[in-house]
N, C-alpha and C positions, 0 to 999 in steps of 0.2 A: 320875443320868447325867450327867459333866463336861461343861460345855459348852466348844466350843473357845476359847480368849485371842487377842484380836486386839492385836498388838504393834507398835506405831508408833516406830519413832527416827528421828530430826533430826538434824542435823547442828548442834553444840551443845561447848561447851567443857564437858570432865568438872568435878569439884567444885574441882580447886584446881590452879593452875599456879604453883609456885615457878621463878624466874628472875633471875637476875642480870647484869647488863654486865663481860665481860671487859677491858673498854678505860674507863677513866675520862671524865666528860665534859670537855670544854674550857668553861670561863666564860667566855671572852674575846669581846668583841664586836665586830665591826668592820663601818666602814659598806660596803654592797655599790656596785659602780661599774656604769656601762654605759657603751658606746661613745659617742665624740663624736657629735652628735645631727648635725651637717651631713652632707649629703647632697648628692652630686655627680652630674651628668647628662653625658654626650658625647653629641658628634655629630659627624659625619664626611658630607663632600658629595663623590661624585664622578658623572662622567658615563659611560654606557656607551661613547661614541665619542670620540675625541679629535676628529675632523672627519665633517661628517655633510654630505649634500646638503639645498637648501633644501627646503622644503616636506615631508620627511621626520621625523616623530616620532622624537625620543630623549629616553631616560631621564636626569633627574636621582635618583641614590640618596641620600635621606636616611637615614643609619643612624644609629640612636640606642641609648643603654644608659643604666640606672640602677646607680650605683656607691655602696652606702649600707650601713654597718655597723648601721643599724637600720632606719627607718622606709623607707615606699616614697617616692618623689619625686613630691611634690603639686603639683596644678593645672599641669602642663606645658603650655607653650605652644611650638610651632616658628613662626616666623616666617621667610619667605625673601621679600625684593623682587626679583623676576624680573628679568634683564635688558631692556631696552627693545629689543633687537634678535630676542628670542624672543614667540613666543605662547603662553600656556598654554594646555594640553588636558585634561589630568585629572590625578586623584592616587588612587593605590592605596594605601590603609592597611596597615600591619605587623597584628600580632597586638593592637593595643591599640586601643581603640574611640578616634573620636576626630570632632570637627566639622571641616569643612574648608569653607572661604571664600576666595574669592579676587574681589581688588577689581581691577577691569580700568583703573581710572581709574590707581589710583598701584603697578597692578602687584603686590600685597602677597597674598601666600599666607600665610593663618594657620590652621595645624591646632593645634586646641585639644584636648586630649586630655580625655575626660570620664570617667576613672576614673584613680585612682594609676597612675604605671608600677612596678611592684613591682621591688624591690630585686633584682637578678640579671637583670632581662630586657635581653635585644638583641635589636633588630628592626629592620624596616626600611619605609622609602616610599617609593613611587617618585614623582617629580611626572612627567608626561608635557608634553614642549612641543617646538615645533618653529621655526627660523627661517621666514619666511613665504617662500613660494613667489611668485617673481617678482619680488620687490621686494627682496629680500636681494641686497648686491652680493657678489660673490666676496669668499671670503678674510676676510669682516664676524666679529669675536671679540665673543662673549657671556662674560663674566667674573660670577662668583655665587658667594655664600657664604650659610649660612643660620644660623641662631642657636637657641637652646633655651632656656627658661627656668622656673624652677620655685619654689614659693613658699617651699618651705623648704628651701631649699641656693642655690648657687651656680649662675650661667648658663653655658654653652659657645657657642663660635662655631666654625663649620668652617673651615677652609682654603679659599680660592679655587679654583677649579676653571675651566678656559677652554675653551672650545669653538668650533671654527672651520668656518664655512658654506663649502661650496664651492657653485658655480653658473655656470652658463655660456649661449650663447644658444643655443636648440635650436630656432628657427625655419629652415626650408628655403624656397625656392620651388621652383615645379611648374608645369609647364605641359603638362595631359596630354594624351596623342592624342586625334585627332579621333575618331568612332565609326565613320565612314568616308571613303573618299578623295572629296575634293571635285569639281566639276566647274566649269568654266571659267564666266564671267560670272554666278556664284551667289553670292550672300552665304556666307562662310564667317566661322564663330563660335569663337574661341578662347578657352578660359578660362586665367588666371593667378590664381597666389593665393601667399600665404604660409601656411604649416601647420607644426604641431609634429607630424611624424612618430612620435612615440614614444609619443603618446597620453597623457602624463603631464607634470605639472608639477613633478615631484620635479627639483631641480636646474636648475631654471630660469629664465631671467631674462625680464621684460616687454621687449617691442621698443618705443622711442619715436620718434617722427616716422618711422615705416615709409612706404617709399615703393617702388613697382614702376615700373618702366621696359621696355615693349616695344617693342622695335627690329623694326620692321616689315619685309620683305624691301622690297627694291628694285623697285619697278615697282606694289606691292600699291595698292590704293585703299581708302582708309580710308572707312569707313560710319557707326561710330557706336563707343561707348564707355560702359560702365555706369557709374554711380558717381561721375557728375561725370572721367571721365577726360579729360586737356588733350592734344589731339592737335597736335604739332608739325609743321608741313608741310617744315619747313627739314630736321628731323634726320630726319623720317618716323617718329617714336617716339610712343607714348601714353605720359602720366604719370598714374599714382595719387597721391595723397596720403592715406593711409592711417590716419593717426595715430599713437596709441599704441595698441599691440597687447598683449593680455593671455596671458601662457604657461597655458593649463588643462587640468584634466585631459579625456581624450575627444579624439575626431580632429577638433577644432572646425578649419574651414579658413575664411579669409579671402580669399573669391574675387573677383575682377574678371572682365569679359568683353570683349573686342573682336572688332568685325565689320567684313572686308574684303571687297575682291572682286579677282579675278584675272581682267581681261579678256583674251580671246581673241586680243584685238591686240598684247598683249605677251607671252602664254602660250600655250605649246602643251602636249599632253597627254604630251608628252617631257619637261616641264620639271620640276624638283626645288628646292624652296624651302626655306629654314632662318629658321623664326621664334625668335627669341631673348628672354628676358625676364630680366630684372636686377633683385636687390632690395637696398634699403640700410635703414638704420637705426642706433638708439644704443641698444644695451643698457644696462640699468640700470647704472649704474655707472662705465660708459664718458663719456667727456670730449666726445665728437663724435662724430658720425654717419659708418658707414662700409659698404664693400660688406658684404653679407651671404653672397649666394648667387646661382646663375643656373641655367637650365635654360632647354633649347630642344627643338623638334620639326621634324622634317625630313619633309615628305610631296609627292606627286606629283601629277597630274590623272589624271581617267577620265571616260569618257563618262558622260553621265545615265544614272543607275539607279535609278527608283523601285521603293520596296519597302517594305513595312509587313506587321504581325502583328498578330493578337486574342488574345486571352486570356480565357475565360468560367471562371468559378470559385462556389463556394457546394455544391457537391454534396455528401450526406454523408447520414446515417441519420435520418429524421426521423419523429415520430409525428403523428397527426392534430391538426390546431391549432396546430401549433409554429409557429414563424418562422422561413423560409430567406432569407438574404442572399445573391442573388447578385450577383457582381461582375464589371463590365467591363474590361479594358484591352487599348486599341490605340495603336500606337506607329508613327509614321514611320522608319522604320530606314534610309531610302535617302539619296542625295546631293544630291537636288534638292526641292524642296516640290512638296506635290502640290496639284492646283487643288480637289480636293472630297474629304469624309473623312466616312463616314456608318456608324453604328451601328445595325442592326435587329435586335432583341430580341422573338423570337415567343415570346409568353407562353404556357408549355405550360396544357391547360384543367384538370389538377389542383392550380391553386395559383391565389391571388386576391390582386392588387398591391395592398398597402397603403400605400406610398410609394416615393420614389426620391431619388437624391441627384445632385448636379450634378458634382461631383468638381474636383479643382485641376487643373493642369498645367504642365509643361516646356516652354517657348518655345509659349508658348497663341496660339492663332490671336485675332483680334479679339474674336468672339461665338462662343455656342453657343445652337442654337435647338434645342428638344427637343418632340416628338411623339409621340402617342399613336393607337391604333385602340382600339374597344370593340367589341362584338359586335351592337352597334347600327349602330355606323359601319366601312362599310370604308375610307373614307380617314381618311389621317393628319390631325389638328388639332393645332394648336400648343399646347401647354402655357400656360395662363396665367401671363404673368411673361417669357415668350420674348421676343427672347434674353436670354442669362444671362452673366453675367460669369464666364469659366473662370479667373480666379483665386480666387476666393470658391464655397468648397463650400457648398451650399443643399440643403437638406431639402425635398422637395415632396411633399405629402401629397393621396392620392388622392381624398381626402373633400372637398377644396376644390375640386374639378372639379365642372363643372355635369352630373353624370352622372344618368341614370334610376334608380328604385329597384331595376331588375331588368338596371341596365347595368355592365360590368365590362371592365377593360383586356386587349386581346388583342394589342396588340405596342406595343413601345416605341423610338423613334428618336431618336439623338442627331448632330445635323447639324453638324460642326464647320467647314463652308466651307472655305476652302484653309487647309493647314497647313504649318508651316514644317520645315524640316529638324530633327531630333531634336525633335519634336513627341512628348510620351508622359505619362501620369497620374504625378503624385507624389501625390495623394490619388484613389484609385479610385472612380468613380461606381458607384454599387451601386443595385440592384432589390432592396426589400424586399416577400414574400409570406407567405401563411399558407396552410398544407397545407388543403386541403378535406377534407371530411367522409366524401366517398364514394370513400374507398379502402380498402383490407385490407392486413393484414399481408403483407411480401415484394413487394407492387407496387412496379415502376420507371417511372420517366419522366424524360424528358432535357428540356434547357431549353436551345437553341443561338442564338447570337447570330452576325450575319452583317456584315463589314466591307466596303463598296463605295468603291471610289476611282476618281480618274481626274486622268490626268497628258497634258498637250500632246494635249487631242482624243481621247484612247484609254481606253478603260474595261474594264480587266482583269475577269475574273470573281472573284465575291467570295469574301471568304475567312472560313471559318465555326469556332468554337468551342464546345464543346458540355459540359456537368456534367449529372451524373446523381443523384439522388434515389430512394433507398430507403425505402421506408414501414416503421417497425417497430412493435412494440405502445407504447403509451403506458408508460414507466419512469422510474424519478426518474434524475438525475444527480447524485451526490454530490461535492458540490466545497470539502473539508473545508480550513481552514485553522489554520497553529497560527503563533505568533508569540510575542516577548517583548514585555510591556507596559511599556516604557520612561518613560512619563509621568512625570513629576518629583515631581507630586502623589500619584496612584494606584497609579503602576508599581514599577520597581525597576531604574531605570538603573544601567548598568554602572559601575565595574567588578565581577565578580561575584567573590567570595572563599570560602574555607571558612569555615563557621557564617554565611554571609550567604543571602541569600533572592531567588530570582529568582520573577517574577510573568508566569505565560502566559497567556497569551487562545488559548481555541481557537473555532474557528470552525466552527458548524454551518450548511450550507447546501446547498437543493436547485436547482441552477442554473436560469436564466429559461429555456431553452431544453428544459428536459425532458419536458415534455408530462405527465408523471406525478407523483403524491404522494411524497414519502417519508413515510411511516408506521411511527411508532415507533421513531425510530433510535435505534441502541447507540452510547454514544462511550466509548471504554476510551485510556487512556493509561498504557501499562506504563513508569514512571521508568526512568532507568538506574541501577544499583547506588549511584552515588555520589550520590544524592539522595533525600531523605526528604523526603514530605508533611508540609505546615504545616498540623496538626489544625485544623478550621474556618477554611480561609482560602477556601473555593469559594464562588464564586456565580453566578449566572445571570442573564443580559442578556438579556432577549427581544429588545430592538430593533426590528426592521419587522415581526416577528411577534407581532403586540400579543397575540394570544392564547393564545399558547404558556404552559403550566402550567411550574412549577420542577422539572427531571428529580428521579428518585429517586437515590441517588449511594452509593457503596460504596468504600472502601479496604480493600484485602486487603493486607498486609503478606508479603512473601517467596511471593510468587505462584507457586505450585507448584514450590517452593525452587529460582526463581530468583536469590533475593537482592534481588529488585526488587519494587517496590510498585506494584501495581495500583488505577489510580482508573478507576471505570466509573460512568457515567450512564446510565438508561434513562429514556425516554418509554413509561411502560406502567403499567397499569391507572388509576389516578385520574390519573396524569401523560399518559395516551396523548394523540397528536397526529400532525398531519400537516404536514409542510412543503410548501406548495405548489408545484407549477412551471408556474406560468401566465404565464411570461412576465415576473414582478417577481422583481429580485432582492431575496430575501427573507433575512437572516441571524440568526442569535441567536449570543449569543456564553456560554462559559465562563469564569470566570475560576478561578485556584487558584495557590497559592504553592508553591514547593518549596525546602527548604532544603539546602545543598550540605553535604556530609557534612566531618567533621573531615580535613584532610590530604589531601583529595584534589587530584589532581596537577593543574598548570598544564598544560590543555591544551582542545581544544573537544571537548564532550559531543554528542551528538546525541539529541534527544526527539521521539518519533514518535507523532502522534495518529491512530487509527484508528476510522474509522464505518463501522458495518454496520446492516442492517435484517434483521429474519425474518419482516416483515408488510409488504413489496411488493418487488416486482422493482425492480432499480438496476442501474445502471454507474457506473464512475466516473470525473470528470473527468480529462480528458487533459493538464491545465495545473498536474500538481503533481508534486512529488518527493516522495517514492520513487513513488505514484500508487497502484498495486494490490498485494495482496499477500494469501498464503491463510492463513487464520486457524490456523496451528499448533499456539497455545499455547490455543486456545478462549477467547479473550478476553471474547466475548460469552455465555460460560455456557451454551452451548445443546447441549452434548455433541460438536459437529461440528467436526471442523478442515480442512475443506475449504471454507470459508465464505468468502466474498471481503470483504476489506476495504479500505475506500479511503483511504490513507494521506496526512499531510504530516508535517513536518517543519521543527524549527529548530535551533539551534545554540546553545549556552553555551559561553562561553570562561571560563573560570575562569583568573584571574589567578595569579600567583606571590606567595606571600608567606612571606618567610624569617625565621626566630625560632628562638633559645633560652630558656628558663629554667632557673633554677636554683635550690638550697635546700640549705643548710647545717644538718643536725642533729645532735643529740648527745644520749648516753644514758649518764648520768649511774650510779653504784651502787646508786642510791637510789629509779631510774626503774624502771618496767615497760616503756616502750617509747620511741622516740625522739621528741626535739621539739626545735621550729624556733623563730625569732624571731617575736613577742617573750618566748616560753615560755623559762624558763632551765631548764638541768637541773640535777640534785640530785648531791652525791657528797659523800663523804667522805676526810679526812685518808689515803691510800694506797689509795683505792678507784678502780674502774676509770672511764675517761672516753672512750666507744667515740664516734668520729665518723663520719659519712655524709654524702657529697656526693650530690647528684642532677641531672643535668643531662638536662632533657627537651627533644622537637623538638616545639611546638604548631603549626608551620607546615605547609607543604607541600612544600617544596623540602629533598632530604636535605643534612646538613650533613656536612663530612668536616675532616679534618685538627684535631681538636679537643684544644686542649693547658691544662690545670689546674694553677695554679699555688697551694700553700696554705702559707702561713706559718705555722707553729704558733705559739701562744700564747707571749708571754715580756714580762716586764715593761719599758714602754717602747714595746711595738709599735703598728704601723700597718697601717692595710687595704693589701691587696696592690696594687691596681690604683692606689691614689690613696694616695702615703705622706704628704702632706701632714696626713692625718687620723688622730689616734689610736682604736685600739681600748682604753686603757684597762687592759690587762689586769693582776692584781695579784700573778700566782703562774704558773709555769711548767711544764705536764705534760710526762711524757716517754714516748716510743716506747716500747712495749712490744719488738716484736719488726719486723726487716723484712719489709714488706709482699710477701703473695703474692696474684698475681692470678690469676684464673680464666682470664683471656684473654691468649695468649702474645704477642697484638699489643699490648697495652698495656706502655709500658716506663715505671717507676717509677724517677725520679731523685732523689740525697738533697744537701741543703747543710746544711752546720752554721753557714752566714752568717744574720744577723738581716736582712741586706739583700742576697737573693741578686741576681743579674742575672735581669733579666725581660723582655725586649723583647717578646716574644709578647704581653704585657696591658700594658705600661708603654713608651713610645715613646722614652722618654730613656733608659731602662736599668734603671733610674733612675740619677740622678747617685750615684758612689762605691758603686756595688753589687759585690757580687764574686762572678764566676763561678768556684762550685766543683761544681757539678753532677756528680754522678757515680752509675753505676748499681751502684756497689757499696756499701753503708750503711759508717759506721764502725765499729770494731772494739767502740767504746762505741756503741751503739745511742741511749742517751739525750741523745747530743751532736747530734742529728739537730734541724734548726730548721725546716726546709724541706722541703716534698714538692712534686715537678713530674710530672706524669703525660702521658704522650705517648701518645695514643690510636693513634697510627700509622695502618694503612688502615681502622679501624672508620669505619664511617659511619653515623651516627644520621638513620636513617628518620623518616618524618614520622608523629608521633603515639608514640615509641619515646622511650625514657627509658634511662639508665646510671646505675650506682649503684657508688659505691665506699666501702669501710669499711676502720677500722682501729681498733685498740686503743691508749689511752694510758694512764697512770696517774698520778693525783694525788701529787706530792712530800709525804713524811712534816713536812716542814718548813712544809707550806703553813698559812696562817693560816684558822679557820672563819670563815665568813660574810664571805668576800671571793671571788671571783671571777677568771675567765679567759674570753677573748674570740677565738673562731676564726671565721675567714673566708677564702674561695680567690676567685680570680680565674679567667675563663677566655675564650676564642675558639676559633672555628670558620669552616669556608670554604663558603660554598656551594658543590654540586658543578654547577650550572648553567652558572655565569661563571665560577667559581673567584675571585670576590670576597670575602674575609673581612667578617665582623660585626665590629662595635667591639666591645672587651672590656667584660665587666661583673662585676659583683661582687655578690650575696646578702647581704642581712642577715647579720652577726653572731651567731654562736649563744653563748651565756654558760654558764658552769658555776659554781653556788653550791656552797659547803663547807659543808656542815650538821653541826652535831654529830650523833655516833656513839650508832645507838641500837639496841636489842634488838627483836626479834618471833619470837612461835612462835605460828602456825596450828595449829589441832586441827580434823582433820574425821572424822567416826564413821560407819561403814556396818556392814551384816550382810553377811559376807562367806561364809559356810556356812550353807545347812541343812539337818540332818541329814548325809547322806554326799554333799549336793552342793554342790561350789564355784559360787558365785556368779560372773559373771565379767563383768557389767552396767557400763558406766560412767554414770553419773548424773550430771546438772548440778543442784546444787541452787540454786532461785530461789525468790524473796520474791514474785514478779509472778505467780504461780500460786494457783490456790484453796487454801485451808488443809487440804484435804483429797487434793491432787492426791500422788501419787506421787513428787514431788521437789522438793517444798514445805519451806522451810527459813526460820525468821525472820530478820529484820535484828538484828544487825549482823553475821551469819556467812553470806548468803548466796554472796557473793562469794569465802569462804575457799579453795574449792575451784577457783577461776579464778586464783590465781597464776601466772604465768608460771615460776617456779621450780620447778613439780610438774614432776616427770617425765612426761612422754606415757603415760595409759595406766595409770599406777600406782594411780591410786584405783577401784579396782574395787568394788562392793558395792553394795547397796541400801539406800536412806534408809527405804523405808517396804515392810516385808516383806509386809504384806498379813495372811491370815490363816492362824494356826500353832494346832494343837493339843496338847494335854497330852500328852507324852512326847516332843515335837519338840526336837529339839538345836540352838542356832543359836549361830552364831560372830560375835565383835562385833571390828571391827578400828578402831584410835582410830591414824589417821594423824598425825604431827606434821612440820612445815616450819619451819626458822630461816631466815625472810625477810630479819630486819633487816640492818643494815650493819656489824654485829660479832659476834662470836660469843661465847654465851651459856654460863654454866655454873649447876650445882645446879638441872638440869630433871628435876621430879618429877611424875607424870602418877598420878592415884587417882580411879578411877570407881566408882560405887555399881554393883552387880549391881540390874538391872532387877526389878520387883516381879512376882510369880508367877512367878518363874522361880529357879533354885537353880545355885551354880557347880559346873562340871565341872572336877574337882580332875586326874584324870588325861587330860586332853584332847591333850596331844603325848606326854607319857610319863609313866612311874609317878611321881607326886608332883609332875608337869610340867603344871599348867595355865594357866600363861602363858609367850608367845612374845615376844620383843622382835627387832625388825629395825633398825639403823642403817647407813645409806648400803649397801645392800644385803647388808649380814651380819646373817643369822638366826639366835638363841640361843633355846632351849628355858630357861624359869627356872621354880625350884620354887616352892612357896606358902608355904614357910616362910622366917622373918626370918632369912636367911641371908648368905654374902657375894656370891651373884649379882643384887643390886638389886631383886630383885621381891620380893612379899608379899601373899599372900590373906590380909585378917581378917574372922574367922569374922562372923556378926550378932550384935548385941547386946554388942558390945566396943566399948570406946572407941579411935577410930582413931588412930594417930600425928600428929603434931603438922603433918608434910607434908599432911595432910587436911583441913587448915581449910576450913572453908565460907564460900566467898567469893562475893558476889553481886555477880558479875562487871558485869552488865545494869545495876544500880542501884549501881555503886560504893560498896557497903556497904563502911566500915572499921573499926575492924580486923575481919577475919573473928573467925569462932566456931569452936570446934573441934567435931568432928562426935561427937555424943554416943551414948550406946546407943540411947536415944529413936530416932534418925534412921536408925540402921544398922540396920535388919530384917532386910536379904535380903544383905550382905556387900559387904566392900569390895575392890577391886583395886590394888594400888598398886605404881609401879616407878619408881625412880632412874634416869632416861635417863642422865645424865650426873652426876657426883659430883666431889666435890673439886675439884683443880686443872683435870680435863678439861672441855674447853669444848666447845659445840656452836654451828658446825661448828667440826674443826679447818681451819687455814689452807688456804684455797686449795681448799678442798673443799665439795662440797656436803652439807647438811645434812637429810637427812629421812628417815623410818622409819614404824615402826610398833609398836604393842604391840597383844596379840591374845589374847581369852580366849573361853570358850566357855559358853553355861548352858543347863540345861535345864527345857522350862515344865512347872510343876508342874499 
């Protein structure tokens, strides 16, 4: 019984390849050149305003670029000595990392780049400054310029930019109306003031030597004035020297008061008076003091009208054991002083008082006496320390009173004695009490306070105010917190830019008044889609909760297909913990970092933390925004979307970062792909030189109005943006065809000048330039010397790139081992503020001319087994096991990866696995001319595999060999005739074309294939003969020979 034979076929060369070059090799050697090594940087400075109010931050824009035919710009440093008129605020960097230092003593801002600025980069740094509010005179001018230095090239200095500050007096004079119509023979107190009614210091001036003058009505009797106001009896005026007043943010008031009487001997209830106040002062920048403003009030008189009110607060929902803070607010709202003024608070039996405060008061009385009653003493007793100063808020603890063990307070009394007109609390007195334990859920009780007062011997009925407490079961009150950790050492201060990190702090807290523990909380933070979690960046700070364990952590990218990352912490299992709510404010913190994704648009992004619990009842604190929401995305992963989440958020402002980067690439005749500086392309005389330019927007601001100028190589050429630097090209390539662009918005301009006008990238024109740009190329396309691309309305969005390619040809008279250099300059404009970036020019790319070289690749496959064609496409590799179905030894493993192969052409198997006697196999030897010159006299010779025999009539009678060249197939005969193919039977000497060459070991001279070696037969095909070359000019050169064998 015959055993099946296993045939393994590997990609290898047949026995012999005979090929000679159709182009003679030049022996001329020349020195290769490189572009001039000088690098240049450019910098421009402008401000986003021409005039600006003092105190308002404005931006200096430092736009910079690297213009280099070769290396990047090394060790760049920008220095900017800020003018003395402005204050430094902050710096926002461009795409190039740098260290920023500002010396406030000499006002020097130093920006040291920590990495080279790549040739062709153009970006922008924003320096935020402001004129100081208050102290900057109107029309102050600040002039500024900046300088940039590099270690491997020349420096640059920007032009001077000027900004003018505007400022004016913002103070007004006010005399607010009285709270009630006064009565005769009583003190009447007026308030006068300077005030900045805008509440902002922006554009304001400080007021020096300020003065208020109150002109009292005739007949008014001066009583007193606050703050050393000086009364002049002759003019009946009161004057306050108020010194220097600062214009500040907020509604700050510079108040003064004057008290007068209107005697009944001079006025009646039918009288009307007018009180006028005037303000004077010297605004910063003024030479002298002047009138500022005036105000007045008019009023009449009325009969005495005593009146007062009282308000009691503090009622809400409380659990047993919680603390309730009752507040008391009583006021004299009449037009006469009250002779007595007493608040009595009857304490409900459901609470136990622990402390009280005394409060602070407007128009206070001279003394405050506080008394208390207890369950054992029915009469009021003065609280220890009475009387108290009504201008100082004191806390009085019940534990300091001499009470018996079973004694507690049942009533508290605040006795203010006689109170003046306008008496009211500025800091409300408070009674603090603990909810007793003998109460049930839903029970309510009231706490009421009574106000008693007398006037002129009469005592009206007391006024009362009550508040209600409702008892609820104990529950946690979750009070989440979230903010950015801006600590300069541990955190991430602003600004925040794409690719930068933001460190967040989450606060986990159960409020001190909750009455119930927060057990096993779950903390979830669903990051905005513009942010990514920084792996390993989170940490836990137990803070006041000393026994809190570290929670479990999960990171879930693209949570529920939202495109957002969920960060989740759980106090569960070994990390189980209860946050107490026993009256202490106990917080724990979680920190983590998130990275702003590249291209994130400059705007505000809100990030929200959510806290919930499945182990204890809770409500959400009402002092956080947004506060409470439903768990619609099941952030706690309990299967419910109706859970309550307690939330807090913070906002991250991502700053703008405008930039463009660029690269020029070349692909020569000998290159498989495009290359860029410092790698040179390789071509041959008459070969192709394909150019490709790419512009990328790595920032987060869209860029418009992009213009590209490319001056093609020529002997004596220079950089495009800096004509003073030579590119040192040694030959001039020719444009092959007029350019065709896929986007109709792109306009291509042609110039035949070596120095075309290009004001877009060279502000001077440059000098002597020729403006011959035309949308129509010249009749002789080889005359084109420069190209300009106007991208029109195309907007290059963040993270987008745009590429342009075109074909050039090396002239036939170029010298081997010389090179040509090409670069381009470009510019673009920001879409957000219509400000252009400064022009940039990437490193030039060179093309070396190499000697002509022929190269033929052979790849062998099994393409048919019996009657079944094999359509597999197999990639031969050497980095797989030797018994793998696609194993091919070196140096042949990459032969089937040459980019010149037609896609899908190399079908067939390398290893056909197991076959049996009688099976018929088809072998195909694919060939490809991949060199840079045509080749001739190509013959391919292949031995028939052992254990097999040649199928002589495989394709037709007497035709067992097939040949295809450039997609044209022919069946060839087996005999030595005119069709270039021959089958040589076993045990005969093969022709000279079948010399055995040990290619791998470079054995020369080859030995002729002898009968002893030819045991199975040989297939010989003369692919090209005589003067025919492979390939023909400007055509591909590929094909195959094919034959079949039968397994013995």
